[in-house]
GUVO-954004 format. One record per residue (C-alpha): chain; y, z, x; residue number from 0; residue in three letters. Coordinates in nm, 3 decimals, padded with zeros to 5 digits, always signed. Layout:
! GUVO-954004
[node A [Y Z X] NUM ALA]
...
//
This chain:
! GUVO-954004
[node A [+01.747 -07.299 +04.297] 0 MET]
[node A [+02.018 -07.369 +04.552] 1 ASN]
[node A [+02.325 -07.148 +04.610] 2 ASP]
[node A [+02.559 -07.360 +04.398] 3 ILE]
[node A [+02.318 -07.371 +04.104] 4 ALA]
[node A [+02.273 -06.994 +04.129] 5 SER]
[node A [+02.646 -06.936 +04.119] 6 ILE]
[node A [+02.691 -07.176 +03.826] 7 ALA]
[node A [+02.419 -07.002 +03.622] 8 ALA]
[node A [+02.577 -06.656 +03.641] 9 ILE]
[node A [+02.866 -06.706 +03.393] 10 PRO]
[node A [+02.632 -06.872 +03.146] 11 SER]
[node A [+02.386 -06.582 +03.167] 12 ALA]
[node A [+02.665 -06.329 +03.123] 13 LEU]
[node A [+02.806 -06.519 +02.824] 14 GLN]
[node A [+02.463 -06.537 +02.664] 15 SER]
[node A [+02.402 -06.167 +02.716] 16 ALA]
[node A [+02.745 -06.069 +02.589] 17 THR]
[node A [+02.702 -06.289 +02.283] 18 GLY]
[node A [+02.361 -06.136 +02.214] 19 ALA]
[node A [+02.505 -05.785 +02.233] 20 ILE]
[node A [+02.788 -05.877 +01.996] 21 GLN]
[node A [+02.545 -06.038 +01.752] 22 LYS]
[node A [+02.318 -05.732 +01.765] 23 SER]
[node A [+02.614 -05.503 +01.705] 24 HIS]
[node A [+02.718 -05.701 +01.397] 25 GLN]
[node A [+02.363 -05.698 +01.261] 26 ALA]
[node A [+02.337 -05.326 +01.327] 27 LEU]
[node A [+02.656 -05.265 +01.130] 28 GLN]
[node A [+02.509 -05.456 +00.836] 29 LYS]
[node A [+02.188 -05.254 +00.862] 30 ASP]
[node A [+02.386 -04.929 +00.871] 31 ALA]
[node A [+02.573 -05.030 +00.555] 32 ASN]
[node A [+02.248 -05.107 +00.375] 33 VAL]
[node A [+02.102 -04.772 +00.480] 34 ILE]
[node A [+02.418 -04.581 +00.386] 35 ALA]
[node A [+02.427 -04.737 +00.037] 36 ARG]
[node A [+02.056 -04.687 -00.021] 37 SER]
[node A [+01.940 -04.447 -00.287] 38 GLU]
[node A [+01.580 -04.435 -00.165] 39 SER]
[node A [+01.437 -04.431 +00.184] 40 VAL]
[node A [+01.131 -04.613 +00.056] 41 GLY]
[node A [+01.312 -04.913 -00.087] 42 SER]
[node A [+01.237 -05.255 +00.062] 43 ARG]
[node A [+01.598 -05.313 +00.165] 44 ASP]
[node A [+01.621 -04.978 +00.341] 45 THR]
[node A [+01.294 -05.023 +00.524] 46 LEU]
[node A [+01.391 -05.375 +00.628] 47 ALA]
[node A [+01.727 -05.247 +00.756] 48 ALA]
[node A [+01.556 -04.969 +00.953] 49 LEU]
[node A [+01.313 -05.213 +01.111] 50 ILE]
[node A [+01.590 -05.461 +01.185] 51 ASP]
[node A [+01.803 -05.189 +01.346] 52 SER]
[node A [+01.516 -05.111 +01.583] 53 ARG]
[node A [+01.487 -05.482 +01.662] 54 GLN]
[node A [+01.860 -05.496 +01.738] 55 GLN]
[node A [+01.810 -05.214 +01.989] 56 LEU]
[node A [+01.544 -05.421 +02.164] 57 LEU]
[node A [+01.772 -05.728 +02.168] 58 TYR]
[node A [+02.052 -05.521 +02.319] 59 THR]
[node A [+01.821 -05.379 +02.587] 60 LYS]
[node A [+01.706 -05.731 +02.675] 61 ALA]
[node A [+02.067 -05.849 +02.700] 62 ALA]
[node A [+02.148 -05.553 +02.925] 63 ALA]
[node A [+01.860 -05.652 +03.153] 64 LYS]
[node A [+01.999 -06.005 +03.164] 65 LEU]
[node A [+02.339 -05.867 +03.269] 66 ILE]
[node A [+02.168 -05.658 +03.536] 67 SER]
[node A [+01.976 -05.960 +03.666] 68 ALA]
[node A [+02.298 -06.166 +03.678] 69 ALA]
[node A [+02.464 -05.883 +03.871] 70 ASP]
[node A [+02.177 -05.872 +04.120] 71 GLU]
[node A [+02.196 -06.250 +04.157] 72 MET]
[node A [+02.570 -06.229 +04.225] 73 THR]
[node A [+02.514 -05.962 +04.487] 74 GLN]
[node A [+02.239 -06.168 +04.646] 75 SER]
[node A [+02.454 -06.481 +04.663] 76 VAL]
[node A [+02.740 -06.281 +04.812] 77 ILE]
[node A [+02.503 -06.133 +05.073] 78 ASP]
[node A [+02.372 -06.479 +05.164] 79 ILE]
[node A [+02.724 -06.617 +05.199] 80 ARG]
[node A [+02.859 -06.318 +05.395] 81 ALA]
//
């Protein structure tokens, strides 16, 4: 990937990661509402919400790694250009 393509990919990666974090946050809020309204820990809805909340954590961690990689790429491009 050349320098220009690297620079052009950074905003897209950051937008994707930010969007993923926002989507995970919204899903986590829904899961929290389901869990809070639940009468039984063993109900299907509660268990599904608990599993989904764990999945949202993994999505958020992956998005954070994407942000970190974009940051490293930015630093690398700046170092090359400097």
